[in-house]
C-alpha positions as CSV (number, residue, x, y, z in Angstrom):
1,X,7.0,-44.7,33.6
2,X,4.6,-42.4,35.4
3,X,4.2,-40.2,32.2
4,X,3.2,-43.3,30.2
5,X,0.6,-44.3,32.7
6,X,-0.9,-40.8,32.8
7,X,-1.1,-40.7,29.0
8,X,-2.7,-44.1,29.0
9,X,-5.2,-43.1,31.7
10,X,-6.1,-40.0,29.7
11,X,-6.7,-42.2,26.7
12,X,-8.8,-44.7,28.6
13,X,-10.9,-41.8,30.2
14,X,-11.5,-40.4,26.7
15,X,-12.5,-43.8,25.4
16,X,-14.9,-44.5,28.3
17,X,-16.6,-41.1,28.2
18,X,-16.6,-40.5,24.5
19,X,-20.4,-40.6,24.1
20,X,-20.8,-38.0,26.9
21,X,-18.0,-35.8,25.5
22,X,-19.2,-36.0,21.9
23,X,-21.6,-33.0,22.0
24,X,-19.0,-30.9,23.7
25,X,-16.4,-31.9,21.2
26,X,-18.7,-31.0,18.3
27,X,-19.2,-27.5,19.8
28,X,-15.4,-27.1,20.3
29,X,-14.7,-28.2,16.8
30,X,-17.3,-26.0,15.1
31,X,-16.0,-23.1,17.2
32,X,-12.4,-23.8,16.1
33,X,-13.4,-24.1,12.4
34,X,-15.4,-20.9,12.6
35,X,-12.5,-19.1,14.2
36,X,-10.1,-20.6,11.6
37,X,-12.3,-19.4,8.7
38,X,-12.7,-16.0,10.3
39,X,-8.9,-15.6,10.7
40,X,-8.3,-16.7,7.1
41,X,-10.8,-14.2,5.9
42,X,-9.3,-11.4,7.8
43,X,-5.8,-12.4,6.6
44,X,-7.1,-12.3,3.1
45,X,-8.6,-8.9,3.6
46,X,-5.4,-7.6,5.0
47,X,-3.4,-9.0,2.1
48,X,-5.8,-7.2,-0.3
49,X,-5.3,-4.0,1.6
50,X,-1.5,-4.3,1.3
51,X,-1.7,-5.0,-2.4
52,X,-4.0,-2.0,-2.9
53,X,-1.7,0.2,-0.9
54,X,1.3,-1.0,-2.9
55,X,-0.5,-0.3,-6.2
56,X,-1.5,3.2,-5.0
57,X,2.1,3.9,-4.0
58,X,3.4,2.7,-7.3
59,X,0.9,4.8,-9.2
60,X,1.9,7.9,-7.2
61,X,5.6,7.2,-7.8
62,X,5.0,6.8,-11.5
63,X,3.0,10.1,-11.6
64,X,5.9,11.9,-9.8
65,X,8.4,10.5,-12.3
66,X,6.3,11.5,-15.2
67,X,5.9,15.0,-13.7
68,X,9.6,15.4,-13.2
69,X,10.3,14.2,-16.7
70,X,7.7,16.6,-18.2
71,X,9.1,19.4,-16.2
72,X,12.7,18.7,-17.3
73,X,11.6,18.3,-20.9
74,X,9.8,21.6,-20.8
75,X,12.8,23.3,-19.3
76,X,15.1,21.9,-21.9
77,X,12.8,22.8,-24.9
78,X,11.8,26.2,-23.6
79,X,12.8,29.1,-25.8
80,X,14.9,31.5,-23.7
81,X,13.1,34.8,-23.3
82,X,15.2,37.7,-24.5
83,X,15.1,40.8,-22.4
84,X,14.4,44.0,-24.4
85,X,17.5,46.0,-25.1
86,X,16.8,49.1,-23.1
87,X,19.9,50.9,-24.4
88,X,18.6,50.9,-28.0
89,X,15.1,52.1,-26.8
90,X,16.6,55.1,-25.0
91,X,18.8,56.0,-28.0
92,X,15.9,55.6,-30.4
93,X,13.6,57.7,-28.3
94,X,16.0,60.5,-27.9
95,X,16.8,60.6,-31.6
96,X,13.1,60.6,-32.4
97,X,12.3,63.4,-29.9
98,X,15.3,65.5,-31.2
99,X,14.2,65.3,-34.8
100,X,10.5,66.0,-34.3
């Protein structure tokens, strides 16, 4: 019962002093709306930063995958380099020097 009376007393106090409280209420409300807009703006900026970071990460990952694929393709299509046959060169050089 006491809670109900306290709530009713608060209500009556507000009703009786509304005209004196009105300027204060306007300041509080404008402050609250300003802070709300500011918070929403900052949330929006943070969301944009997250989206940019995700896009940057995705692009980097795509570039890495392209690089790996290009590297693997180059390795698969590369012509194997044949080492010169040194045994034939030595045999050819000795036969040339002996006949000259």
